[in-house]
C-alpha positions as CSV (number, residue, x, y, z in Angstrom):
1,M,14.6,-17.7,26.6
2,A,15.0,-14.2,27.2
3,H,12.1,-12.0,27.6
4,P,11.1,-10.0,24.8
5,V,12.2,-6.3,24.1
6,E,9.1,-3.8,25.3
7,I,8.0,-1.5,22.5
8,T,8.4,2.1,23.7
9,C,8.0,5.7,22.0
10,W,11.6,5.3,21.1
11,H,11.2,2.6,18.9
12,W,8.4,4.4,17.0
13,V,10.3,7.5,16.6
14,G,13.5,5.6,15.4
15,F,11.2,3.5,13.1
16,I,9.9,6.7,11.7
17,S,13.2,8.6,11.3
18,C,14.9,6.0,9.7
19,V,12.2,5.7,7.2
20,L,12.1,9.7,6.7
21,L,16.0,9.7,6.4
22,F,15.8,7.1,3.5
23,L,13.1,8.6,1.6
24,A,15.3,12.2,2.3
25,A,18.2,10.4,0.5
26,D,16.0,8.9,-2.1
27,L,14.7,12.1,-3.1
28,G,17.6,14.3,-2.2
29,L,20.5,12.4,-4.0
30,F,19.1,9.8,-6.2
31,H,16.5,11.5,-7.7
32,R,17.1,15.1,-7.1
33,R,16.8,15.7,-11.2
34,A,13.7,14.4,-13.0
35,H,14.3,11.4,-14.8
36,V,12.8,8.2,-16.4
37,V,12.8,5.6,-13.9
38,K,14.1,2.7,-15.6
39,V,13.2,-1.3,-14.8
40,R,16.6,-2.1,-13.7
41,E,16.9,1.1,-11.5
42,A,12.9,0.0,-10.1
43,L,14.3,-3.4,-9.5
44,L,17.3,-2.2,-7.4
45,W,15.2,-0.4,-4.9
46,S,13.0,-2.9,-4.8
47,V,15.3,-5.3,-3.7
48,V,16.6,-2.8,-1.4
49,W,13.0,-2.2,0.4
50,F,12.9,-5.8,0.6
51,S,15.8,-6.6,2.1
52,L,15.3,-3.8,4.8
53,A,11.8,-5.4,5.5
54,L,13.6,-8.7,5.6
55,I,16.1,-7.7,8.2
56,F,13.3,-6.0,10.3
57,A,11.6,-9.3,10.3
58,V,15.0,-11.1,11.7
59,A,15.1,-8.2,14.5
60,V,11.5,-8.7,15.4
61,H,12.4,-12.6,15.7
62,I,15.3,-11.8,18.0
63,F,14.5,-9.2,20.2
64,R,10.7,-9.7,20.2
65,S,9.4,-13.4,19.3
66,P,9.3,-15.9,16.3
67,R,5.5,-15.3,16.4
68,E,5.5,-11.7,15.9
69,A,8.1,-11.9,12.9
70,L,5.7,-14.2,11.2
71,E,3.0,-12.0,12.3
72,F,5.3,-9.2,10.3
73,G,5.7,-11.3,7.3
74,A,2.0,-12.1,6.9
75,G,1.3,-8.4,7.6
76,Y,4.0,-7.6,5.2
77,L,2.8,-9.7,2.5
78,I,-1.2,-8.9,2.9
79,E,-0.7,-5.3,2.6
80,L,1.9,-5.8,-0.2
81,S,-0.9,-7.9,-2.4
82,L,-3.8,-6.1,-1.7
83,S,-1.9,-2.5,-2.7
84,L,-0.8,-4.3,-6.0
85,D,-4.5,-3.2,-7.2
86,N,-3.7,0.2,-6.4
87,V,-0.7,0.2,-9.1
88,F,-3.1,-0.5,-11.8
89,V,-5.6,2.4,-10.8
90,I,-2.8,4.9,-10.6
91,A,-1.4,3.8,-13.9
92,L,-4.8,4.9,-14.9
93,I,-4.7,8.4,-12.8
94,F,-1.1,9.2,-14.3
95,G,-2.3,8.3,-17.9
96,Y,-5.8,10.2,-17.5
97,F,-3.6,13.4,-16.6
98,Q,-1.0,12.9,-19.1
99,I,1.6,13.0,-16.5
100,P,5.2,12.2,-18.1
101,P,7.2,9.4,-16.9
102,E,10.0,11.3,-15.4
103,H,7.3,13.5,-12.8
104,Q,5.7,10.1,-11.8
105,H,8.3,9.6,-8.9
106,R,7.9,13.0,-7.5
107,V,4.2,12.1,-7.0
108,L,4.6,8.6,-5.5
109,F,7.3,9.8,-2.9
110,W,5.3,12.8,-1.5
111,G,2.6,10.4,-1.5
112,I,4.2,7.9,0.8
113,L,4.3,11.0,3.2
114,G,0.8,11.1,3.3
115,A,0.4,7.7,3.7
116,L,2.4,7.5,6.8
117,L,0.1,9.8,8.4
118,M,-3.1,8.5,7.1
119,R,-2.1,4.9,8.1
120,G,-0.9,5.7,11.8
121,V,-4.2,7.8,12.1
122,M,-6.3,4.8,10.7
123,I,-4.2,2.0,12.4
124,G,-4.5,3.9,15.7
125,L,-8.3,4.4,15.6
126,G,-8.5,0.9,14.5
127,L,-6.9,-0.5,17.4
128,A,-8.4,1.7,19.9
129,L,-11.7,0.2,18.6
130,V,-10.3,-3.6,18.8
131,S,-8.8,-3.0,22.5
132,H,-12.0,-1.5,23.6
133,L,-15.1,-3.1,21.6
134,H,-13.6,-6.8,20.4
135,W,-16.8,-7.5,18.5
136,V,-15.6,-5.0,16.1
137,L,-13.2,-7.8,14.6
138,Y,-16.0,-9.5,13.6
139,L,-17.5,-6.5,11.9
140,F,-13.9,-6.3,10.2
141,G,-14.1,-9.8,8.9
142,A,-17.8,-9.5,7.6
143,F,-16.3,-6.1,5.5
144,L,-13.3,-8.2,4.3
145,L,-15.7,-11.1,3.3
146,Y,-18.5,-8.8,1.5
147,T,-15.2,-6.8,-0.6
148,G,-13.5,-9.9,-1.3
149,L,-16.8,-11.0,-3.1
150,K,-17.6,-7.4,-4.4
151,M,-14.1,-7.7,-6.2
152,V,-15.1,-10.7,-8.2
153,F,-18.7,-9.5,-9.0
154,V,-17.8,-5.6,-9.7
155,R,-15.8,-3.7,-11.8
156,P,-14.3,-0.7,-10.5
157,K,-14.4,2.6,-12.3
158,V,-11.7,5.2,-12.1
159,E,-13.1,8.7,-13.1
160,P,-11.2,11.4,-11.5
161,E,-13.2,14.2,-12.6
162,K,-16.2,12.8,-10.5
163,N,-13.9,12.0,-7.8
164,P,-15.3,14.4,-4.8
165,V,-11.7,15.5,-3.8
166,I,-11.1,16.5,-7.0
167,R,-14.0,18.5,-7.4
168,F,-13.7,20.2,-4.0
169,A,-10.3,21.0,-4.9
170,R,-11.3,22.6,-8.0
171,K,-14.2,25.0,-6.2
172,V,-11.7,26.2,-3.6
173,Y,-8.5,26.9,-5.2
174,P,-7.5,27.6,-9.3
175,I,-6.3,24.9,-11.4
176,S,-3.5,25.8,-13.9
177,P,-4.3,23.6,-17.1
178,K,-0.4,23.2,-17.8
179,L,2.1,21.0,-15.9
180,D,5.2,23.3,-14.5
181,G,7.9,21.1,-14.4
182,Q,7.6,19.1,-11.2
183,R,5.9,21.8,-9.1
184,F,2.9,21.4,-7.1
185,L,2.2,25.1,-7.4
186,T,2.7,27.6,-10.1
187,T,1.5,31.2,-11.1
188,W,-1.5,31.3,-13.6
189,N,-3.4,34.3,-14.8
190,G,-1.5,36.2,-12.1
191,H,-2.8,34.2,-8.9
192,R,-1.2,30.9,-7.2
193,A,-2.9,27.8,-8.4
194,L,-2.2,24.0,-8.4
195,T,-0.7,22.3,-11.5
196,P,-2.0,18.6,-12.7
197,L,0.5,17.2,-11.0
198,A,-0.8,18.2,-7.4
199,L,-4.2,17.0,-8.6
200,V,-2.6,13.8,-9.2
201,L,-1.0,13.6,-5.8
202,I,-4.5,14.5,-4.4
203,M,-6.1,11.6,-6.4
204,V,-3.3,9.2,-5.4
205,E,-3.3,10.1,-1.7
206,A,-7.4,9.5,-1.7
207,T,-6.9,6.6,-3.7
208,D,-4.1,4.8,-1.2
209,L,-6.9,5.7,1.8
210,L,-9.6,3.7,-0.1
211,F,-7.3,0.9,-0.6
212,A,-6.0,1.1,3.2
213,V,-9.8,0.6,4.5
214,D,-9.7,-3.0,3.1
215,S,-6.0,-3.5,3.7
216,I,-5.6,-2.5,7.4
217,P,-8.6,-4.4,8.3
218,A,-7.3,-7.5,6.8
219,V,-3.6,-7.1,9.0
220,F,-5.6,-6.9,11.9
221,G,-6.8,-10.6,10.9
222,V,-3.1,-11.5,11.6
223,T,-2.0,-9.3,14.3
224,T,-3.4,-6.6,16.5
225,V,0.3,-5.5,17.7
226,P,0.4,-2.0,17.2
227,F,4.0,-1.7,16.2
228,I,4.0,-4.6,13.9
229,V,0.8,-3.6,12.1
230,F,2.3,-0.5,11.5
231,T,5.8,-1.5,10.4
232,S,4.5,-4.1,8.0
233,N,2.2,-1.6,6.4
234,I,5.1,1.3,5.9
235,F,7.5,-1.3,4.4
236,A,4.8,-2.8,2.1
237,I,3.8,0.7,0.7
238,L,7.8,1.5,0.5
239,G,8.4,-1.5,-1.6
240,L,5.3,-1.1,-3.9
241,R,6.3,2.4,-4.6
242,S,9.5,0.8,-6.4
243,L,7.7,-1.9,-7.8
244,Y,5.3,0.5,-9.4
245,F,7.7,1.2,-12.2
246,V,8.0,-2.3,-12.6
247,L,4.6,-3.5,-12.6
248,A,2.5,-0.4,-14.1
249,G,3.1,-1.6,-17.7
250,A,2.4,-5.5,-16.8
251,M,-0.5,-5.2,-14.6
252,T,-3.2,-6.1,-17.2
253,Y,-1.3,-9.3,-18.2
254,F,-2.0,-10.5,-14.4
255,R,-5.6,-11.1,-15.4
256,F,-6.4,-13.6,-12.4
257,L,-4.4,-11.4,-9.8
258,K,-7.8,-10.0,-9.0
259,Y,-9.2,-13.1,-8.2
260,G,-6.4,-14.1,-5.9
261,L,-6.6,-11.0,-3.9
262,A,-10.6,-11.6,-3.5
263,F,-10.1,-14.9,-2.1
264,V,-6.9,-13.3,0.0
265,L,-9.7,-10.9,1.5
266,V,-12.5,-13.6,1.9
267,F,-9.8,-16.0,3.7
268,I,-8.9,-13.2,6.2
269,G,-12.7,-12.4,6.5
270,V,-13.7,-15.9,7.4
271,K,-10.7,-16.4,9.6
272,M,-11.5,-13.3,11.7
273,L,-15.2,-14.4,11.9
274,I,-14.2,-18.3,13.0
275,A,-11.5,-16.6,15.3
276,R,-13.5,-17.5,18.8
277,H,-14.0,-21.2,17.6
278,V,-11.1,-22.0,15.6
279,E,-7.5,-20.8,16.0
280,I,-5.7,-20.8,12.5
281,P,-1.7,-20.4,13.1
282,I,-0.2,-17.9,11.6
283,S,2.1,-19.9,9.8
284,V,-1.0,-21.4,7.9
285,S,-2.6,-18.0,7.2
286,L,1.0,-16.8,6.0
287,G,1.3,-20.3,3.8
288,T,-2.0,-19.6,2.7
289,V,-1.9,-16.0,1.4
290,A,1.4,-16.8,-0.2
291,A,-0.1,-19.9,-2.0
292,I,-3.0,-18.1,-3.1
293,L,-1.3,-15.0,-4.8
294,L,1.3,-17.7,-6.5
295,I,-1.1,-19.9,-7.9
296,S,-3.1,-16.6,-9.2
297,I,0.3,-15.0,-10.9
298,G,1.2,-18.5,-12.2
299,L,-2.2,-18.9,-13.8
300,S,-2.0,-15.5,-15.4
301,V,1.6,-16.4,-16.8
302,I,0.9,-19.5,-18.3
303,T,-2.4,-18.2,-19.7
304,A,-1.0,-15.4,-21.1
305,P,-1.0,-14.6,-25.0
306,R,2.1,-15.5,-26.7
307,N,3.3,-13.1,-29.3
308,K,3.8,-14.9,-32.5
């Protein structure tokens, strides 16, 4: 068997460059003008991002190892599934600030760029901690276990006006009461001011940061290879951005999904806590996460009220 290809800085540069190129094409060619993203268009883009993730997984299988390909798949599925809860929160934020559907894509686009930077920093810090202090994995495991149980028993509240980031933004910069097309900055009362669209972008970035605190440690539960952790995260949030326009209006129907996500967090947390004594194969982890999600979604569909 050939030796796996060593990951160098050029692989990182190449991956990030490709992502930025695709995003530039997305905004510059396909979404130059504001328009409402239809379900068909969103599904098409979702298939594109999923296909790219699948091709990447095959490349990892060929040039690295089958194990790392499975780790990528597990990390991708965990990040994608845990981020589904983020869809509902983002939809509430858009509704609260009364952002028209044709302007929502722009917020999600720029939100991806912020997520690239934030998640890169968080993954780097997390892996640095794990490499120097291995017991940190047990802290991550306990945190995921706690978060999973909390998700079942505590209902989160979305109150943008009480968000400390939004309150800070209102203190340091004037805020226009009205939208100005797709602009984040405008002129109001003779001064430069943030538009409500900018506030939504700030809120979405803050929300993504909070969700990343849960999802990134969960991915550490299946792999600690930096390149695999980062790429699986980025592919998942790219796919989720397109899936948002498909799922935003339907998230309330998936009433058992929250419990499925909680079980995923608990499973990964327990896996990390017992890793020293019991090694759960990556294929079993991937299968378990997939089964939990399929069961929770299936139960939601089966028990959904039928329109008469």
